[in-house]
KOLRO-761513 format. One record per residue (C-alpha): x negated, y negated, z; residue in three letters. Coordinates in steps of 0.001 Angstrom, whole numbers. Last residue first. Layout:
<rs>
+---------+---------+---------+---------+
!       x !       y !       z ! residuo !
+---------+---------+---------+---------+
!       X !       Y !       Z !     ALA !
...
+---------+---------+---------+---------+
</rs>
This chain:
<rs>
+---------+---------+---------+---------+
!       x !       y !       z ! residuo !
+---------+---------+---------+---------+
!    9602 !   -7327 !   28650 !     MET !
!   12981 !   -7426 !   27803 !     MET !
!   15074 !   -9941 !   28898 !     GLN !
!   11930 !  -12246 !   27819 !     HIS !
!   12170 !  -10353 !   24543 !     LEU !
!   15775 !  -11401 !   24340 !     PHE !
!   15107 !  -15183 !   25180 !     ASP !
!   11945 !  -15400 !   22608 !     LYS !
!   14684 !  -13932 !   19397 !     ILE !
!   17651 !  -15689 !   20688 !     ARG !
!   14589 !  -18966 !   20623 !     ASN !
!   13617 !  -17912 !   17230 !     ARG !
!   17335 !  -18237 !   15883 !     ILE !
!   17519 !  -21683 !   17092 !     GLU !
!   14513 !  -23242 !   15528 !     ILE !
!   15853 !  -21184 !   12358 !     GLU !
!   18945 !  -23134 !   12438 !     SER !
!   22177 !  -20665 !   13003 !     LYS !
!   23721 !  -17865 !   11345 !     ASP !
!   20444 !  -16118 !    9783 !     VAL !
!   21835 !  -12198 !   11121 !     PRO !
!   19361 !  -10458 !   13163 !     THR !
!   16612 !   -7593 !   13043 !     VAL !
!   14065 !   -6853 !   15609 !     ILE !
!   11261 !   -4423 !   14164 !     GLN !
!    8619 !   -2854 !   16854 !     TYR !
!    6235 !    -332 !   16543 !     HIS !
!    4068 !     812 !   19397 !     ARG !
!     259 !    1975 !   19015 !     TRP !
!   -1365 !    3323 !   22042 !     ASN !
!   -2659 !    7015 !   20640 !     ASN !
!   -4760 !    5993 !   18695 !     ASP !
!   -5744 !    6353 !   15146 !     ASN !
!   -8672 !    3398 !   14599 !     ALA !
!   -7986 !     516 !   12675 !     SER !
!   -6551 !     -95 !    9471 !     LEU !
!   -3515 !     451 !    9110 !     ARG !
!   -3152 !   -2020 !   12329 !     PHE !
!   -4498 !   -4306 !   11023 !     LYS !
!   -3281 !   -3883 !    7210 !     THR !
!     354 !   -4060 !    8593 !     PHE !
!    -140 !   -7413 !   10405 !     TYR !
!    2307 !   -8521 !   12494 !     GLY !
!      81 !   -8326 !   15333 !     THR !
!    -163 !   -8290 !   19449 !     SER !
!   -2947 !   -6418 !   20771 !     ILE !
!   -4676 !   -5114 !   23783 !     LYS !
!   -1550 !   -2998 !   25107 !     GLY !
!   -1320 !   -1115 !   21673 !     ASN !
!     840 !   -3315 !   20114 !     SER !
!    2652 !   -3873 !   16091 !     PHE !
!    4760 !   -6477 !   14770 !     PHE !
!    8423 !   -6737 !   13410 !     SER !
!   10875 !   -9823 !   13702 !     TYR !
!   13180 !   -9281 !   10526 !     SER !
!   15648 !  -11999 !    9446 !     VAL !
!   18853 !  -11703 !    7964 !     PHE !
!   20946 !  -13510 !    5090 !     LEU !
!   24458 !  -11869 !    3741 !     GLN !
!   25387 !  -10855 !     407 !     GLU !
!   25354 !   -7177 !     909 !     ASN !
!   21541 !   -7650 !    2200 !     ASN !
!   19393 !  -11266 !    1638 !     LYS !
!   15656 !  -11330 !    3411 !     PHE !
!   13653 !  -13191 !    5854 !     PHE !
!   10754 !  -11676 !    6902 !     ILE !
!    8873 !  -13224 !    9857 !     GLU !
!    5986 !  -10953 !   10776 !     ASN !
!    4778 !  -11353 !   14487 !     VAL !
!    2010 !  -12250 !   17046 !     GLN !
!    2828 !  -12505 !   20444 !     ILE !
!    1515 !  -15390 !   21968 !     LYS !
!    2233 !  -14930 !   25765 !     LYS !
!    3106 !  -17651 !   28520 !     GLY !
!    6649 !  -16092 !   29375 !     ASN !
!    7345 !  -15912 !   25473 !     VAL !
!    5348 !  -17778 !   23024 !     GLU !
!    6047 !  -16302 !   19151 !     LEU !
!    3495 !  -16820 !   16516 !     TYR !
!    3261 !  -16494 !   13111 !     ILE !
!    3029 !  -14788 !   10239 !     GLN !
!    5141 !  -15087 !    6873 !     ARG !
!    7178 !  -13662 !    5090 !     THR !
!   10001 !  -15358 !    1898 !     SER !
!   13164 !  -14041 !     356 !     LYS !
!   13283 !  -10692 !     104 !     VAL !
!   16210 !   -9059 !   -1680 !     LEU !
!   17626 !   -5801 !     274 !     ALA !
!   18290 !   -2425 !   -1816 !     GLY !
!   17008 !     -72 !     501 !     SER !
!   13643 !      48 !    -973 !     SER !
!   13329 !   -3400 !    -577 !     ARG !
!   13473 !   -3533 !    3132 !     LEU !
!   11818 !     152 !    3392 !     CYS !
!    8765 !   -1963 !     989 !     ILE !
!    8979 !   -5114 !    3570 !     GLU !
!    8424 !   -3505 !    6708 !     VAL !
!    5420 !   -2030 !    5993 !     PRO !
!    4661 !    1702 !    6188 !     HIS !
!    4333 !    3360 !    9110 !     ILE !
!    4015 !    7316 !    9147 !     ASP !
!    -166 !    7073 !    8476 !     SER !
!    -597 !    5231 !   11458 !     THR !
!     299 !    8812 !   12958 !     ASP !
!    2050 !    9411 !   17093 !     GLY !
!    3644 !    5498 !   16605 !     VAL !
!    6017 !    4934 !   19477 !     GLU !
!    8695 !    3540 !   17057 !     ILE !
!   10700 !     901 !   18141 !     GLU !
!   14020 !    -715 !   16588 !     LEU !
!   15845 !   -3262 !   18493 !     LEU !
!   19364 !   -4866 !   15989 !     SER !
!   20599 !   -8241 !   17497 !     LEU !
!   23704 !  -10066 !   18118 !     ASN !
!   25108 !  -13200 !   17860 !     SER !
!   26966 !  -15680 !   20830 !     THR !
!   28424 !  -14620 !   24153 !     LYS !
!   24790 !  -11727 !   23420 !     ASN !
!   25162 !   -8715 !   21866 !     TYR !
!   22219 !   -5995 !   21397 !     TYR !
!   21820 !   -3007 !   18427 !     ILE !
!   19540 !     326 !   19158 !     LYS !
!   17223 !    2537 !   17655 !     ARG !
!   14332 !    4113 !   19604 !     VAL !
!   12458 !    6409 !   18284 !     ILE !
!    9605 !    8640 !   20551 !     LYS !
!    6171 !    9954 !   19971 !     LYS !
!    6657 !    9403 !   16184 !     ALA !
!    4866 !   12053 !   14246 !     HIS !
!    7511 !   12884 !   11235 !     PRO !
!    8238 !    9307 !   11012 !     PHE !
!   10257 !    8479 !    7787 !     PHE !
!   11466 !   12345 !    8365 !     ARG !
!   12740 !   11903 !   11480 !     LYS !
!   14219 !    8476 !   10861 !     ASP !
!   16126 !   10259 !    7777 !     ASP !
!   17676 !   12372 !   10476 !     ALA !
!   19171 !   10418 !   11731 !     THR !
!   18727 !    8664 !   15715 !     GLN !
!   21696 !    7961 !   17686 !     VAL !
!   21970 !    4096 !   18554 !     ASN !
!   22502 !    3215 !   21639 !     ARG !
!   24342 !     147 !   22509 !     THR !
!   22982 !   -3049 !   24214 !     GLY !
!   24331 !   -6109 !   26332 !     LEU !
!   22117 !   -9569 !   26420 !     TRP !
!   23170 !  -12389 !   28372 !     ASP !
!   20465 !  -11418 !   31442 !     GLY !
!   19895 !   -7683 !   30904 !     SER !
!   21536 !   -4790 !   29895 !     LYS !
!   20631 !   -1578 !   28036 !     MET !
!   17447 !   -1920 !   29782 !     LYS !
!   15353 !    1618 !   28122 !     SER !
!   13955 !    -838 !   25591 !     SER !
!   11645 !   -1983 !   28000 !     ASP !
!    9782 !   -4125 !   25070 !     ILE !
!    5489 !   -4071 !   24792 !     CYS !
!    3405 !   -6883 !   24879 !     PHE !
!     -32 !   -7544 !   23679 !     SER !
!   -1505 !  -11054 !   23635 !     ASP !
!   -1526 !  -12553 !   19918 !     GLY !
!   -4219 !  -11595 !   16451 !     ASN !
!   -5705 !  -14406 !   14612 !     PRO !
!   -4126 !  -15474 !   12401 !     ILE !
!   -4527 !  -14687 !    8022 !     ASP !
!   -3217 !  -17041 !    5632 !     ARG !
!   -6768 !  -17947 !    4255 !     THR !
!   -7811 !  -14385 !    4658 !     ARG !
!   -5590 !  -13043 !    2127 !     MET !
!   -6494 !  -15133 !    -781 !     GLU !
!  -10215 !  -14564 !      40 !     ALA !
!   -9278 !  -10759 !     200 !     PHE !
!   -7494 !  -11219 !   -3541 !     ILE !
!  -10425 !  -13240 !   -4617 !     SER !
!  -13602 !  -10387 !   -3850 !     ILE !
!  -11038 !   -7568 !   -5474 !     VAL !
!  -10931 !   -9209 !   -8290 !     VAL !
!  -14709 !  -10434 !   -8601 !     VAL !
!  -15603 !   -6613 !   -8063 !     VAL !
!  -14047 !   -5487 !  -10195 !     VAL !
!  -15100 !   -8190 !  -13044 !     VAL !
!  -18604 !   -6764 !  -12189 !     PHE !
!  -18038 !   -3733 !  -11677 !     ILE !
!  -16844 !   -4149 !  -15925 !     ILE !
!  -19605 !   -6142 !  -16923 !     SER !
!  -21741 !   -3294 !  -15011 !     ARG !
!  -20601 !    -997 !  -17529 !     ALA !
!  -21273 !   -3160 !  -20890 !     LYS !
!  -18224 !   -3418 !  -22559 !     PRO !
!  -17843 !    -767 !  -25376 !     TYR !
!  -18894 !   -1027 !  -28641 !     ARG !
!  -17254 !   -1494 !  -32721 !     LYS !
!  -16617 !   -5169 !  -32195 !     THR !
!  -13332 !   -4878 !  -34683 !     GLN !
!  -12211 !   -1161 !  -33168 !     LEU !
!  -13194 !   -1926 !  -29845 !     THR !
!  -11234 !   -5095 !  -29440 !     ARG !
!   -7959 !   -3529 !  -31220 !     VAL !
!   -8648 !    -312 !  -28692 !     ILE !
!   -8870 !   -2962 !  -25555 !     TRP !
!   -6156 !   -5362 !  -26408 !     VAL !
!   -3639 !   -2566 !  -27170 !     ILE !
!   -4482 !    -572 !  -23902 !     MET !
!   -4054 !   -3660 !  -21608 !     PHE !
!    -596 !   -4432 !  -23588 !     LEU !
!     140 !    -860 !  -23215 !     ILE !
!    -654 !   -1251 !  -18906 !     GLY !
!    1213 !   -4767 !  -18673 !     PHE !
!    4412 !   -3517 !  -20401 !     LEU !
!    4518 !     111 !  -18237 !     ILE !
!    3470 !   -2117 !  -14943 !     LYS !
!    6105 !   -4785 !  -15841 !     TYR !
!    8599 !   -2030 !  -16416 !     LEU !
!    8084 !     210 !  -13168 !     PHE !
!    8681 !   -3420 !  -10905 !     PHE !
!   12181 !   -4334 !  -13021 !     SER !
!   13631 !    -918 !  -12060 !     MET !
!   12925 !   -1084 !   -8740 !     LEU !
!   14371 !   -5001 !   -8236 !     GLY !
!   12281 !   -7652 !   -8280 !     GLY !
!    8643 !   -8078 !   -9040 !     LEU !
!    7803 !  -10694 !   -5493 !     SER !
!    5633 !  -13102 !   -5147 !     VAL !
!    2965 !  -13926 !   -2403 !     ASN !
!     187 !  -13029 !   -4719 !     PHE !
!   -1530 !  -10593 !   -2174 !     CYS !
!    2111 !   -9319 !    -390 !     TYR !
!    3750 !   -8939 !   -4022 !     SER !
!     616 !   -7486 !   -4962 !     ILE !
!     -91 !   -5296 !   -2401 !     TRP !
!    3835 !   -4335 !   -1648 !     PHE !
!    4397 !   -3718 !   -5263 !     SER !
!     698 !   -1085 !   -4896 !     LEU !
!    2894 !     876 !   -2647 !     ASN !
!    2180 !    4110 !   -3747 !     PRO !
!   -1214 !    3847 !   -6639 !     ILE !
!     427 !    4698 !  -10046 !     THR !
!    -926 !    1008 !  -11699 !     LEU !
!   -4293 !    2654 !  -10819 !     LEU !
!   -3307 !    5451 !  -12912 !     VAL !
!   -2645 !    3443 !  -15730 !     PHE !
!   -5574 !    1676 !  -14790 !     LEU !
!   -7481 !    4947 !  -15950 !     ILE !
!   -5707 !    5816 !  -18845 !     THR !
!   -6648 !    1991 !  -20393 !     PRO !
!  -10315 !    2560 !  -19259 !     ILE !
!  -10870 !    6204 !  -21655 !     GLN !
!  -13499 !    5134 !  -23515 !     ALA !
!  -15037 !    3857 !  -20956 !     LEU !
!  -15963 !    7527 !  -19186 !     VAL !
!  -16325 !    9042 !  -22867 !     VAL !
!  -19254 !    6151 !  -23432 !     ASN !
!  -20387 !    6812 !  -20085 !     ARG !
!  -21640 !   10675 !  -20957 !     GLY !
!  -19628 !   13646 !  -21598 !     PHE !
!  -20951 !   15706 !  -18245 !     SER !
!  -22574 !   13016 !  -15843 !     LEU !
!  -19681 !   10953 !  -16718 !     GLU !
!  -17058 !   13402 !  -16417 !     LEU !
!  -18250 !   13887 !  -12739 !     ALA !
!  -18557 !   10237 !  -12623 !     LEU !
!  -15653 !    9840 !  -13928 !     LEU !
!  -14067 !   12255 !  -11063 !     LEU !
!  -15588 !   11312 !   -8611 !     ILE !
!  -14068 !    7539 !   -8918 !     SER !
!  -10312 !    8809 !   -9361 !     LEU !
!  -10762 !   10980 !   -5596 !     ALA !
!  -11724 !    7761 !   -4129 !     LEU !
!   -9218 !    5286 !   -6133 !     VAL !
!   -7205 !    7846 !   -4475 !     LEU !
!   -8192 !    7828 !    -843 !     GLY !
!   -8266 !    4152 !    -872 !     LEU !
!   -4527 !    4758 !   -1060 !     ALA !
!   -3845 !    7649 !    1159 !     ASN !
!   -6303 !    6263 !    3678 !     LEU !
!   -6769 !    8727 !    6491 !     SER !
!   -6645 !   11304 !    4213 !     PHE !
!   -9352 !    9276 !    1912 !     GLY !
!  -11271 !    8369 !    4538 !     LEU !
!  -13874 !   10647 !    6078 !     LEU !
!  -13629 !   13392 !    2701 !     VAL !
!  -13541 !   10811 !     183 !     PHE !
!  -16232 !    8869 !    2197 !     ALA !
!  -18720 !   11347 !    2060 !     VAL !
!  -17981 !   12404 !   -1976 !     SER !
!  -17956 !    9172 !   -2769 !     PHE !
!  -21502 !    8786 !   -1125 !     ILE !
!  -22475 !   11778 !   -2965 !     ILE !
!  -20898 !   10461 !   -6443 !     LEU !
!  -22783 !    7719 !   -6486 !     LEU !
!  -26202 !    9493 !   -5752 !     SER !
!  -25671 !   11646 !   -8720 !     VAL !
!  -24347 !    8440 !  -10371 !     VAL !
!  -27616 !    6636 !   -9974 !     ILE !
!  -30388 !    9843 !  -10939 !     LYS !
!  -28143 !    9649 !  -13406 !     LYS !
!  -29059 !    5668 !  -14750 !     ARG !
!  -32490 !    6779 !  -13953 !     VAL !
!  -32344 !    9491 !  -16441 !     ALA !
!  -30673 !    6757 !  -19137 !     GLU !
!  -29062 !    7762 !  -21961 !     LYS !
!  -28223 !    5915 !  -24986 !     ALA !
!  -24201 !    4771 !  -25843 !     LEU !
!  -22538 !    6823 !  -29039 !     GLU !
!  -19767 !    4693 !  -30505 !     ILE !
!  -18298 !    6849 !  -33342 !     LYS !
!  -15522 !    4099 !  -33681 !     VAL !
!  -13370 !    7075 !  -35077 !     VAL !
!  -14263 !    9036 !  -32026 !     ARG !
!  -14113 !    6507 !  -29253 !     ARG !
!   -9759 !    5839 !  -31281 !     VAL !
!   -9177 !    9414 !  -31151 !     PHE !
!  -10262 !    9091 !  -27348 !     GLU !
!   -8148 !    6938 !  -26034 !     CYS !
!   -4888 !    7669 !  -28140 !     VAL !
!   -5644 !   11483 !  -26493 !     LEU !
!   -6095 !   10031 !  -23351 !     ILE !
!   -2854 !    7937 !  -23627 !     PHE !
!   -1139 !   10609 !  -24577 !     LEU !
!   -2246 !   13438 !  -21607 !     PRO !
!   -1154 !   10301 !  -19467 !     MET !
!    2727 !   10090 !  -20824 !     PHE !
!    3892 !   12866 !  -18054 !     LEU !
!    1893 !   10914 !  -15307 !     TRP !
!    3333 !    7626 !  -16396 !     ILE !
!    7049 !    9783 !  -16175 !     TYR !
!    6177 !   10031 !  -12249 !     ALA !
!    5775 !    6513 !  -12016 !     ASP !
!    9545 !    6233 !  -11905 !     TYR !
!    9802 !    7660 !   -8554 !     LYS !
!    7459 !    5099 !   -6592 !     GLU !
!    9475 !    1983 !   -5753 !     PHE !
!   12815 !    4459 !   -4780 !     PRO !
!    9951 !    5966 !   -1749 !     SER !
!   11169 !    9779 !    -902 !     SER !
!   10536 !   11877 !   -3803 !     GLN !
!    7825 !    9746 !   -6114 !     TRP !
!    5731 !    9595 !   -2682 !     SER !
!    5944 !   13212 !   -1713 !     GLY !
!    4234 !   13675 !   -5600 !     ILE !
!    1290 !   11139 !   -4960 !     LEU !
!     834 !   12747 !   -1597 !     TYR !
!     612 !   16263 !   -3320 !     PRO !
!   -1002 !   14762 !   -5608 !     MET !
!   -4036 !   14033 !   -3444 !     LYS !
!   -5857 !   17404 !   -3438 !     CYS !
!   -5445 !   18093 !   -6969 !     ALA !
!   -7414 !   13981 !   -7158 !     LEU !
!  -10040 !   15460 !   -4541 !     PRO !
!  -10786 !   18670 !   -6904 !     VAL !
!  -11107 !   17545 !  -10426 !     ALA !
!  -14644 !   16368 !   -9364 !     GLY !
!  -15519 !   19784 !   -8228 !     PHE !
!  -13620 !   21317 !  -11220 !     PHE !
!  -15984 !   18876 !  -13880 !     LEU !
!  -19140 !   19997 !  -11991 !     LEU !
!  -18047 !   24141 !  -12273 !     LEU !
!  -17493 !   23251 !  -16265 !     SER !
!  -20734 !   21447 !  -16567 !     LYS !
!  -22918 !   24480 !  -14919 !     PHE !
!  -21143 !   26728 !  -17084 !     TYR !
!  -21835 !   25082 !  -19768 !     LYS !
!  -26178 !   24101 !  -19210 !     LYS !
!  -26631 !   20190 !  -19378 !     MET !
+---------+---------+---------+---------+
</rs>
């Protein structure tokens, strides 16, 4: 391949990742869980140099295959089209596609051995995908502790993988075959998807809250003023309503967002953990109100030594769902409303759910 064509290919291969860098930088600035990932990127040149040094020491060379090159070119075209169509609506997928495009361009320019040598570096890049902490805790139902502890988990895992990879490479004088790596990745993805499906429950009935009501039944509301953070976190929202409602025995807070852009909305667990709360448990349940089954996400969490429970769901006039993934992967229409209801855990679980159902009944 001629030098100028190789340089042009690498330039276009790097453009998608460059396009996603503002999103990455924005996540480092706005999310406490992602702010430390900037340090991983600062050390990325060192990771690249170490992996390339090992490759040159071992002197691994792979045979070139004309058929393989055609497959790589085809994948490059497919991933490029997918990036244009999905890369800016689904940011995590966009980052993965951008990285894949760059790697395919590198393979066409320098060969597969150069790409395989950088597998540890690739892992470090994947570990910096925003909201990874949420997806790990969601898929495996585990809590990774505070902000700094999750960053340390990522660093330790990445370094351990790099050490094992380098030692294995020095001992065997070869890299695993690309198809073996792809097979492992596919198995992991399928396993995670299967685990998520086991906890999946069907959508509920559509349900909308009339947040204009200040009094209904035993509930009396007070309006909270929108904050600068509300406008920063939900810049495209058509309406943001914050209220606190009281009855004779307890209280609850309501947040309603009339969604303008689905990318504004983040999983409730991330918002809670970012604020310093400790999430104790999360599950999907139904709340039956006036013959309707509303599908909600129930989260018990601790904040300032007090226990609370959050009920959140999305509704678009057709369905209700507590699953962030179903909302996020749906069509970006103009009918979605997002509701978050938070109340203290001051009674039994059944009594608290009855409190929420009574509130929803009064605010239909």
